[in-house]
C-alpha positions as a LaTeX table, in Angstrom:
\begin{tabular}{lrrr}
\hline
Residue & $x$ (\AA) & $y$ (\AA) & $z$ (\AA) \\
\hline
Met1 & $-23.76$ & $-6.19$ & 5.39 \\
Lys2 & $-21.21$ & $-8.47$ & 6.74 \\
Ile3 & $-18.02$ & $-7.48$ & 6.00 \\
Gly4 & $-14.91$ & $-9.49$ & 6.30 \\
Ile5 & $-11.48$ & $-8.12$ & 6.37 \\
Leu6 & $-8.46$ & $-10.07$ & 6.03 \\
Gly7 & $-6.07$ & $-8.36$ & 8.49 \\
Gly8 & $-6.47$ & $-6.49$ & 11.58 \\
Gly9 & $-4.05$ & $-3.88$ & 10.67 \\
Gln10 & $-3.82$ & 0.34 & 10.67 \\
Leu11 & $-5.53$ & $-0.12$ & 6.70 \\
Gly12 & $-8.48$ & $-1.90$ & 7.75 \\
Arg13 & $-9.05$ & 0.45 & 11.13 \\
Met14 & $-8.72$ & 3.40 & 9.06 \\
Leu15 & $-11.56$ & 1.48 & 6.37 \\
Ile16 & $-13.56$ & 1.07 & 9.26 \\
Gln17 & $-13.14$ & 4.51 & 10.87 \\
Ser18 & $-14.20$ & 5.82 & 7.51 \\
Ala19 & $-17.04$ & 3.56 & 7.39 \\
Leu20 & $-19.00$ & 4.04 & 10.96 \\
Lys21 & $-20.41$ & 6.88 & 9.14 \\
Tyr22 & $-22.51$ & 3.72 & 7.66 \\
Asp23 & $-24.46$ & 0.95 & 8.92 \\
Asp24 & $-21.87$ & $-2.23$ & 8.65 \\
Gln25 & $-21.06$ & $-4.57$ & 10.33 \\
Phe26 & $-16.93$ & $-5.29$ & 10.00 \\
Tyr27 & $-15.15$ & $-8.40$ & 11.24 \\
Thr28 & $-11.34$ & $-8.90$ & 11.30 \\
Leu29 & $-8.95$ & $-11.44$ & 11.17 \\
Asp30 & $-5.48$ & $-10.80$ & 12.40 \\
Pro31 & $-2.97$ & $-13.21$ & 13.98 \\
Ala32 & $-1.88$ & $-10.66$ & 16.59 \\
Ser33 & $-3.99$ & $-10.31$ & 20.01 \\
Asp34 & $-3.39$ & $-6.34$ & 19.90 \\
Ala35 & $-3.88$ & $-5.84$ & 16.49 \\
Pro36 & $-5.20$ & $-2.05$ & 15.43 \\
Cys37 & $-8.66$ & $-3.37$ & 14.28 \\
Asn38 & $-9.00$ & $-5.71$ & 17.55 \\
Asn39 & $-11.30$ & $-3.05$ & 19.45 \\
Ile40 & $-13.16$ & $-1.42$ & 16.78 \\
Ser41 & $-14.55$ & $-4.47$ & 15.13 \\
His42 & $-15.89$ & $-8.13$ & 15.82 \\
Phe43 & $-12.28$ & $-9.02$ & 15.97 \\
Thr44 & $-11.22$ & $-12.71$ & 15.24 \\
Gln45 & $-7.42$ & $-14.32$ & 16.30 \\
Gly46 & $-6.14$ & $-16.67$ & 13.14 \\
Asn47 & $-4.14$ & $-16.83$ & 10.65 \\
Phe48 & $-4.78$ & $-15.56$ & 7.56 \\
Asn49 & $-2.43$ & $-17.70$ & 5.75 \\
Asp50 & $-4.32$ & $-20.61$ & 6.90 \\
Tyr51 & $-6.59$ & $-22.29$ & 4.49 \\
Glu52 & $-9.52$ & $-23.95$ & 6.44 \\
Thr53 & $-9.10$ & $-20.71$ & 9.48 \\
Val54 & $-9.98$ & $-17.93$ & 6.43 \\
Leu55 & $-12.59$ & $-20.39$ & 4.74 \\
Asn56 & $-14.41$ & $-20.22$ & 8.60 \\
Phe57 & $-14.14$ & $-16.67$ & 8.89 \\
Gly58 & $-15.32$ & $-15.97$ & 5.81 \\
Lys59 & $-18.33$ & $-18.18$ & 5.46 \\
Asp60 & $-21.12$ & $-16.30$ & 6.49 \\
Lys61 & $-19.83$ & $-12.63$ & 5.19 \\
Asp62 & $-21.96$ & $-10.93$ & 2.41 \\
Val63 & $-18.63$ & $-9.43$ & 1.26 \\
Val64 & $-14.64$ & $-10.67$ & 2.13 \\
Thr65 & $-12.15$ & $-7.93$ & 1.55 \\
Ile66 & $-8.73$ & $-7.60$ & 2.36 \\
Glu67 & $-5.97$ & $-5.01$ & 4.12 \\
Ile68 & $-2.85$ & $-7.08$ & 3.50 \\
Glu69 & $-2.37$ & $-9.21$ & 0.21 \\
His70 & 0.08 & $-11.65$ & 2.31 \\
Val71 & $-3.22$ & $-14.23$ & 2.76 \\
Asn72 & $-4.47$ & $-17.35$ & 1.32 \\
Ala73 & $-5.69$ & $-17.04$ & $-1.97$ \\
Asn74 & $-7.00$ & $-20.81$ & $-2.38$ \\
Ala75 & $-9.51$ & $-20.43$ & 0.27 \\
Leu76 & $-10.61$ & $-17.09$ & $-1.01$ \\
Ala77 & $-11.53$ & $-19.16$ & $-4.26$ \\
Glu78 & $-13.56$ & $-21.51$ & $-2.62$ \\
Leu79 & $-15.46$ & $-18.83$ & $-1.01$ \\
Glu80 & $-16.07$ & $-17.67$ & $-4.34$ \\
Lys81 & $-17.18$ & $-21.09$ & $-5.33$ \\
Gln82 & $-19.52$ & $-20.65$ & $-2.48$ \\
Gly83 & $-20.91$ & $-17.38$ & $-3.20$ \\
Ile84 & $-19.56$ & $-15.34$ & $-1.02$ \\
Lys85 & $-18.37$ & $-12.43$ & $-2.64$ \\
Val86 & $-14.75$ & $-11.45$ & $-2.57$ \\
Val87 & $-12.87$ & $-7.70$ & $-3.21$ \\
Pro88 & $-10.55$ & $-8.15$ & $-5.21$ \\
Asn89 & $-11.39$ & $-10.82$ & $-6.24$ \\
Ala90 & $-8.52$ & $-14.13$ & $-5.51$ \\
Ala91 & $-7.38$ & $-14.60$ & $-9.02$ \\
Ile92 & $-5.83$ & $-11.10$ & $-8.87$ \\
Ile93 & $-4.97$ & $-11.55$ & $-5.35$ \\
Lys94 & $-3.21$ & $-14.44$ & $-6.18$ \\
Thr95 & $-0.95$ & $-12.87$ & $-8.85$ \\
Ile96 & $-0.04$ & $-9.93$ & $-7.03$ \\
Gln97 & 1.11 & $-11.69$ & $-4.19$ \\
Gln98 & 3.36 & $-13.44$ & $-6.21$ \\
Lys99 & 6.05 & $-11.07$ & $-7.90$ \\
Ile100 & 6.69 & $-13.52$ & $-10.64$ \\
Leu101 & 2.65 & $-13.79$ & $-11.48$ \\
Gln102 & 2.69 & $-10.06$ & $-11.02$ \\
Lys103 & 5.49 & $-9.15$ & $-13.35$ \\
Glu104 & 4.31 & $-11.20$ & $-15.88$ \\
Phe105 & 1.19 & $-10.05$ & $-15.39$ \\
Tyr106 & 2.76 & $-6.77$ & $-16.53$ \\
Lys107 & 3.99 & $-8.26$ & $-19.57$ \\
Thr108 & 1.13 & $-10.13$ & $-20.97$ \\
His109 & $-1.17$ & $-6.78$ & $-20.96$ \\
Asp110 & 2.70 & $-4.15$ & $-21.84$ \\
Ile111 & 1.70 & $-2.57$ & $-19.19$ \\
Pro112 & 6.21 & $-0.94$ & $-19.14$ \\
Ser113 & 7.72 & $-2.29$ & $-16.26$ \\
Pro114 & 11.60 & $-2.74$ & $-15.52$ \\
Glu115 & 13.11 & $-6.08$ & $-17.75$ \\
Phe116 & 13.37 & $-8.91$ & $-15.38$ \\
Gln117 & 14.32 & $-12.15$ & $-15.01$ \\
Val118 & 12.87 & $-14.92$ & $-13.42$ \\
Val119 & 15.12 & $-17.03$ & $-11.03$ \\
Trp120 & 13.65 & $-19.86$ & $-9.01$ \\
Asp121 & 16.70 & $-21.31$ & $-6.75$ \\
Ser122 & 20.52 & $-20.29$ & $-6.26$ \\
Asn123 & 21.73 & $-22.57$ & $-9.53$ \\
Glu124 & 20.41 & $-20.22$ & $-11.83$ \\
Lys125 & 22.87 & $-18.03$ & $-13.45$ \\
Ile126 & 21.80 & $-14.35$ & $-13.65$ \\
Met127 & 21.49 & $-12.99$ & $-16.91$ \\
Met128 & 20.94 & $-9.28$ & $-15.66$ \\
Pro129 & 23.67 & $-6.69$ & $-15.70$ \\
Leu130 & 24.73 & $-4.73$ & $-12.82$ \\
Pro131 & 23.45 & $-3.26$ & $-10.71$ \\
Phe132 & 20.20 & $-5.10$ & $-10.26$ \\
Val133 & 17.13 & $-5.54$ & $-7.70$ \\
Gln134 & 16.38 & $-8.51$ & $-6.34$ \\
Lys135 & 12.35 & $-9.30$ & $-5.11$ \\
Met136 & 11.54 & $-12.15$ & $-3.32$ \\
Asn137 & 8.63 & $-14.15$ & $-5.07$ \\
Thr138 & 6.34 & $-13.54$ & $-2.12$ \\
Gly139 & 6.39 & $-12.30$ & 1.37 \\
Gly140 & 7.64 & $-8.89$ & 0.74 \\
Tyr141 & 6.23 & $-5.53$ & 1.87 \\
Asp142 & 7.59 & $-2.22$ & 3.24 \\
Gly143 & 10.98 & $-2.90$ & 1.89 \\
Lys144 & 11.37 & $-6.06$ & 2.96 \\
Gly145 & 12.01 & $-8.77$ & 0.92 \\
Val146 & 13.66 & $-6.19$ & $-1.79$ \\
Gln147 & 17.40 & $-5.95$ & $-2.24$ \\
Val148 & 19.98 & $-3.58$ & $-5.02$ \\
Ile149 & 23.16 & $-5.78$ & $-5.77$ \\
Lys150 & 25.60 & $-2.92$ & $-6.61$ \\
Thr151 & 28.72 & $-5.15$ & $-7.30$ \\
Glu152 & 29.95 & $-8.76$ & $-7.80$ \\
Glu153 & 31.24 & $-8.71$ & $-3.92$ \\
Asp154 & 26.99 & $-7.96$ & $-3.40$ \\
Tyr155 & 26.28 & $-11.93$ & $-5.22$ \\
Gln156 & 27.17 & $-13.69$ & $-1.43$ \\
His157 & 23.90 & $-11.26$ & 0.04 \\
Leu158 & 21.83 & $-13.05$ & $-2.42$ \\
Trp159 & 18.48 & $-14.50$ & $-1.25$ \\
Lys160 & 18.36 & $-18.40$ & $-2.27$ \\
Glu161 & 14.48 & $-17.81$ & $-2.19$ \\
Ala162 & 12.68 & $-17.84$ & $-5.86$ \\
Ser163 & 13.15 & $-13.97$ & $-7.08$ \\
Val164 & 12.44 & $-11.79$ & $-9.47$ \\
Ile165 & 15.92 & $-9.83$ & $-10.64$ \\
Glu166 & 14.51 & $-6.80$ & $-12.36$ \\
Ser167 & 16.93 & $-3.94$ & $-13.84$ \\
Leu168 & 17.88 & $-0.87$ & $-11.64$ \\
Val169 & 15.99 & 2.15 & $-13.04$ \\
Asp170 & 17.77 & 5.42 & $-12.55$ \\
Ile171 & 15.45 & 6.77 & $-11.04$ \\
Asp172 & 13.97 & 11.18 & $-11.02$ \\
Lys173 & 10.83 & 10.57 & $-8.70$ \\
Glu174 & 8.96 & 7.42 & $-7.16$ \\
Leu175 & 5.29 & 7.77 & $-8.12$ \\
Ser176 & 1.85 & 6.52 & $-6.67$ \\
Val177 & $-1.60$ & 6.45 & $-8.21$ \\
Ile178 & $-4.09$ & 4.82 & $-6.77$ \\
Val179 & $-7.44$ & 3.61 & $-9.07$ \\
Ala180 & $-10.43$ & 2.27 & $-7.88$ \\
Arg181 & $-13.26$ & $-0.05$ & $-9.64$ \\
Asn182 & $-16.61$ & $-1.23$ & $-8.71$ \\
Glu183 & $-18.65$ & $-4.32$ & $-9.12$ \\
Asn184 & $-20.95$ & $-2.56$ & $-12.54$ \\
Gly185 & $-17.22$ & $-1.29$ & $-14.13$ \\
Glu186 & $-17.00$ & 2.33 & $-13.26$ \\
Thr187 & $-14.03$ & 3.52 & $-12.46$ \\
Asn188 & $-12.14$ & 6.71 & $-10.12$ \\
Ile189 & $-8.27$ & 7.54 & $-10.34$ \\
Phe190 & $-6.89$ & 9.78 & $-7.01$ \\
Pro191 & $-4.54$ & 12.60 & $-8.25$ \\
Val192 & $-0.77$ & 11.57 & $-8.88$ \\
Thr193 & 1.01 & 11.58 & $-5.57$ \\
Glu194 & 4.90 & 11.64 & $-4.97$ \\
Met195 & 6.70 & 9.32 & $-2.82$ \\
Val196 & 9.72 & 10.61 & $-1.46$ \\
Ala197 & 11.87 & 7.58 & 0.74 \\
Asp198 & 13.69 & 7.54 & 3.62 \\
Pro199 & 17.02 & 5.91 & 2.18 \\
Lys200 & 17.96 & 4.15 & 5.42 \\
Leu201 & 15.01 & 2.42 & 6.24 \\
Asn202 & 13.11 & 1.85 & 2.93 \\
Leu203 & 10.10 & 3.07 & 3.79 \\
Leu204 & 7.65 & 5.76 & 2.58 \\
Asp205 & 9.30 & 9.47 & 4.33 \\
Phe206 & 6.89 & 12.08 & 2.84 \\
Asn207 & 3.94 & 11.48 & 0.02 \\
Val208 & 2.79 & 14.91 & $-1.81$ \\
Cys209 & 0.10 & 15.42 & $-3.91$ \\
Pro210 & $-0.52$ & 17.29 & $-6.27$ \\
Val211 & 2.76 & 16.69 & $-8.24$ \\
Leu212 & 3.79 & 18.56 & $-11.14$ \\
Leu213 & 3.97 & 16.40 & $-14.02$ \\
Thr214 & 4.63 & 17.13 & $-17.69$ \\
Glu215 & 1.60 & 16.51 & $-20.24$ \\
Asp216 & 3.58 & 13.45 & $-21.40$ \\
Thr217 & 4.52 & 11.97 & $-18.20$ \\
Gln218 & 0.79 & 11.97 & $-17.52$ \\
Gln219 & $-0.54$ & 10.79 & $-20.56$ \\
Gln220 & 2.03 & 7.73 & $-20.35$ \\
Ile221 & 0.30 & 7.28 & $-16.82$ \\
Asp222 & $-2.83$ & 7.56 & $-18.15$ \\
Ser223 & $-2.15$ & 4.79 & $-20.45$ \\
Ile224 & $-1.01$ & 2.74 & $-17.55$ \\
Thr225 & $-3.96$ & 3.13 & $-15.33$ \\
Glu226 & $-6.17$ & 2.49 & $-18.02$ \\
Lys227 & $-4.35$ & $-0.57$ & $-19.54$ \\
Phe228 & $-4.12$ & $-2.06$ & $-15.66$ \\
Leu229 & $-8.07$ & $-1.49$ & $-15.09$ \\
Asn230 & $-9.20$ & $-3.11$ & $-18.73$ \\
Ala231 & $-6.89$ & $-6.29$ & $-17.53$ \\
Val232 & $-7.14$ & $-6.93$ & $-13.84$ \\
Asn233 & $-10.94$ & $-7.99$ & $-14.63$ \\
Ser234 & $-11.84$ & $-7.75$ & $-10.94$ \\
Pro235 & $-13.41$ & $-4.70$ & $-8.35$ \\
Gly236 & $-11.16$ & $-3.20$ & $-6.10$ \\
Leu237 & $-9.13$ & $-0.63$ & $-4.95$ \\
Phe238 & $-5.20$ & $-0.61$ & $-5.78$ \\
Ala239 & $-1.84$ & 1.41 & $-5.02$ \\
Ile240 & 0.01 & 1.17 & $-8.72$ \\
Glu241 & 3.67 & 2.29 & $-7.40$ \\
Leu242 & 5.51 & 3.99 & $-10.51$ \\
Phe243 & 9.03 & 4.91 & $-11.57$ \\
Leu244 & 9.61 & 8.10 & $-13.27$ \\
Asp245 & 13.41 & 7.68 & $-14.86$ \\
Lys246 & 15.74 & 10.48 & $-15.75$ \\
Glu247 & 14.87 & 10.29 & $-19.85$ \\
Gly248 & 11.16 & 11.08 & $-18.76$ \\
Lys249 & 9.94 & 7.28 & $-19.07$ \\
Val250 & 7.04 & 6.00 & $-16.32$ \\
Trp251 & 7.71 & 2.47 & $-15.14$ \\
Val252 & 5.42 & 0.60 & $-13.43$ \\
Asn253 & 7.61 & $-0.70$ & $-9.98$ \\
Glu254 & 4.43 & $-2.88$ & $-8.43$ \\
Thr255 & 0.86 & $-2.93$ & $-7.45$ \\
Ala256 & $-0.82$ & $-3.66$ & $-4.24$ \\
Pro257 & $-4.05$ & $-4.56$ & $-4.15$ \\
Arg258 & $-5.60$ & $-2.93$ & $-1.05$ \\
Leu259 & $-5.25$ & 0.53 & 0.60 \\
His260 & $-1.93$ & 2.09 & 0.52 \\
Asn261 & 0.16 & 3.99 & 2.56 \\
Ser262 & 1.35 & 6.50 & $-0.12$ \\
Gly263 & $-2.86$ & 7.18 & $-0.32$ \\
His264 & $-3.49$ & 8.44 & 3.62 \\
Gln265 & $-2.72$ & 12.05 & 2.78 \\
Ser266 & $-6.41$ & 11.52 & 1.03 \\
Gln267 & $-7.41$ & 11.86 & 4.37 \\
Glu268 & $-7.98$ & 15.72 & 4.29 \\
Gly269 & $-6.10$ & 16.84 & 0.95 \\
Asn270 & $-8.81$ & 14.95 & $-1.58$ \\
Thr271 & $-12.62$ & 15.42 & $-1.27$ \\
Asn272 & $-12.83$ & 11.58 & $-0.43$ \\
Ser273 & $-10.35$ & 9.17 & 0.97 \\
Gln274 & $-8.74$ & 6.39 & $-0.32$ \\
Phe275 & $-11.21$ & 5.01 & 3.08 \\
Glu276 & $-14.26$ & 6.24 & 1.71 \\
Gln277 & $-13.97$ & 4.91 & $-1.86$ \\
Met278 & $-12.63$ & 1.70 & $-1.14$ \\
Tyr279 & $-15.74$ & 1.14 & 1.05 \\
Arg280 & $-18.12$ & 2.27 & $-1.78$ \\
Val281 & $-16.10$ & 0.19 & $-4.08$ \\
Val282 & $-17.05$ & $-3.13$ & $-1.17$ \\
Lys283 & $-20.16$ & $-2.21$ & $-1.10$ \\
Asn284 & $-20.91$ & $-1.24$ & $-4.80$ \\
Leu285 & $-21.80$ & 1.98 & $-4.34$ \\
Pro286 & $-21.04$ & 4.95 & $-6.90$ \\
Leu287 & $-17.55$ & 6.11 & $-6.44$ \\
Ala288 & $-16.39$ & 9.11 & $-4.42$ \\
Asp289 & $-15.42$ & 12.14 & $-6.16$ \\
Thr290 & $-11.19$ & 12.45 & $-5.58$ \\
Asp291 & $-10.24$ & 15.42 & $-6.31$ \\
Ala292 & $-7.10$ & 17.56 & $-4.85$ \\
Ile293 & $-8.64$ & 20.02 & $-2.13$ \\
Thr294 & $-5.26$ & 21.97 & $-1.51$ \\
Tyr295 & $-1.70$ & 20.96 & $-1.24$ \\
Ser296 & $-1.49$ & 18.05 & 1.35 \\
Gly297 & 1.18 & 15.92 & 2.18 \\
Met298 & 1.68 & 13.12 & 4.93 \\
Leu299 & 4.93 & 12.07 & 7.16 \\
Asn300 & 5.57 & 8.27 & 8.72 \\
Leu301 & 5.56 & 7.97 & 12.41 \\
Val302 & 8.02 & 5.28 & 12.89 \\
Gly303 & 9.99 & 4.02 & 15.94 \\
Ala304 & 12.88 & 5.45 & 16.75 \\
Glu305 & 16.58 & 3.66 & 16.36 \\
Gly306 & 17.00 & 2.22 & 19.63 \\
Tyr307 & 13.62 & 2.04 & 21.08 \\
Ala308 & 11.32 & $-0.93$ & 21.82 \\
Gly309 & 8.36 & $-1.40$ & 24.34 \\
Lys310 & 5.70 & 0.41 & 25.53 \\
Val311 & 5.11 & 3.67 & 22.83 \\
Leu312 & 5.45 & 7.08 & 23.72 \\
Tyr313 & 5.27 & 10.02 & 21.38 \\
Glu314 & 7.46 & 12.44 & 21.95 \\
Gly315 & 6.45 & 16.44 & 20.51 \\
Met316 & 2.53 & 15.45 & 19.95 \\
Glu317 & 1.70 & 18.43 & 21.87 \\
Glu318 & 3.55 & 20.82 & 19.76 \\
Val319 & 2.04 & 19.50 & 16.73 \\
Leu320 & $-1.24$ & 19.47 & 17.87 \\
Lys321 & $-0.89$ & 23.48 & 17.96 \\
Leu322 & $-0.05$ & 23.74 & 14.46 \\
Pro323 & $-3.24$ & 24.87 & 11.97 \\
Glu324 & $-4.06$ & 22.38 & 9.31 \\
Thr325 & $-2.18$ & 19.47 & 10.42 \\
Tyr326 & $-3.98$ & 16.26 & 11.31 \\
Ile327 & $-2.23$ & 12.87 & 13.38 \\
His328 & $-3.65$ & 9.57 & 13.10 \\
Leu329 & $-2.59$ & 7.04 & 15.41 \\
Tyr330 & $-3.00$ & 3.58 & 14.66 \\
Gly331 & $-3.46$ & 1.78 & 18.08 \\
Lys332 & $-0.27$ & $-0.22$ & 18.19 \\
Thr333 & 0.89 & $-0.64$ & 22.14 \\
Glu334 & 4.11 & $-1.69$ & 21.33 \\
Thr335 & 6.97 & 0.24 & 19.61 \\
Lys336 & 10.24 & $-0.96$ & 17.38 \\
Pro337 & 12.43 & 0.29 & 15.65 \\
Gly338 & 11.44 & 1.28 & 11.99 \\
Arg339 & 7.71 & 0.07 & 12.85 \\
Lys340 & 4.82 & 2.54 & 11.74 \\
Met341 & 3.06 & 3.54 & 14.57 \\
Gly342 & 1.29 & 6.32 & 12.82 \\
His343 & 1.10 & 9.08 & 10.05 \\
Ile344 & 0.49 & 13.25 & 10.05 \\
Asn345 & $-1.30$ & 14.75 & 7.43 \\
Val346 & $-0.60$ & 18.76 & 6.80 \\
Leu347 & $-2.16$ & 20.78 & 4.32 \\
Ala348 & $-0.80$ & 24.05 & 2.92 \\
Asp349 & $-1.31$ & 26.73 & $-0.16$ \\
Ser350 & 1.94 & 25.96 & $-2.29$ \\
Arg351 & 3.90 & 22.64 & $-2.76$ \\
Glu352 & 6.75 & 25.11 & $-1.06$ \\
Glu353 & 5.21 & 25.70 & 2.48 \\
Leu354 & 3.87 & 22.27 & 2.29 \\
Met355 & 7.42 & 20.42 & 2.22 \\
Glu356 & 8.44 & 22.89 & 4.61 \\
Lys357 & 6.00 & 22.22 & 7.05 \\
Leu358 & 6.21 & 18.39 & 6.36 \\
Val359 & 9.92 & 19.17 & 7.26 \\
Met360 & 9.50 & 21.01 & 10.89 \\
Val361 & 6.51 & 18.37 & 11.58 \\
Lys362 & 9.12 & 15.66 & 11.46 \\
Ser363 & 11.93 & 17.61 & 13.33 \\
Met364 & 9.14 & 18.01 & 16.30 \\
Val365 & 8.43 & 14.39 & 16.82 \\
Arg366 & 10.33 & 10.93 & 17.50 \\
Val367 & 8.57 & 7.77 & 18.53 \\
Ile368 & 10.24 & 6.18 & 21.38 \\
Ala369 & 9.61 & 3.88 & 24.07 \\
Glu370 & 8.50 & 4.64 & 27.92 \\
\hline
\end{tabular}
């Protein structure tokens, strides 16, 4: 099959790397000439937000998918009309790529998500009590387009753009669950992972699996995934980011209609990875089993503060000497502070051992510039 991917970043790269054992042709579209997919796919440099560009890219493909949600969903809807398969479908991409529509989707389908108010412009009075979270309606990712307003003085920092104003959850744990559904309606759910964030960068720091959850918490998550899969009405692989609050209630933070950073440890930690699963979803094949093999974790390799330019990885040779430690680089030549450049997966026999190894590996590596 001719499989087109909107976006040529690391998620597309790892999907293609995983699928090279099969016989398909991969085509990618990305505005950056040096995108991570540029040398492992039939690469087109172009804007995946431009209607005509997406239409022209997709018209001769058997299936079109995404590795970033900020794409032209109207062009994808037109491709569907022309008989091109789009996974996930254009309607759910359009819903999820706009935070306002995404929140209303949860409300309509009785999926628990924090209380919210829609604000279309800066003149509207905010009714939510402090502190609250502001999420820009479109364009946010990796902590961008999200800010916490804690005090009345912070009101001066409010963005003028259309936004969701959301009550702040008293978070005990940040969790993620990746769910998959193929065209035949078959579904599969990965074991829940815990996301440990870097408070400074607002980026995922460690991702850990499996997570010790109470029976009640697991039942809440099972209910959320069931409701979501019933409501979504589309094949696809979706990452549902969750908050577990200090009262034991589970809330949906947001959903990504694509592969996700919180699923990277599945490459070595699960019987099959999120990338294998995504390939099977796109091809409408039987879904893969996804059981956790052992304790697994992931740490992001991000550009260090004060360094920009041609990337240099410090400490990698020492990491390569460690057992059950796996490096994944993204083929990005230029680093800058906070930019995701790769990740490292680690396996262990217990959560305690896993956390020790993750902290140790993090201390060994720095992403700097020449």
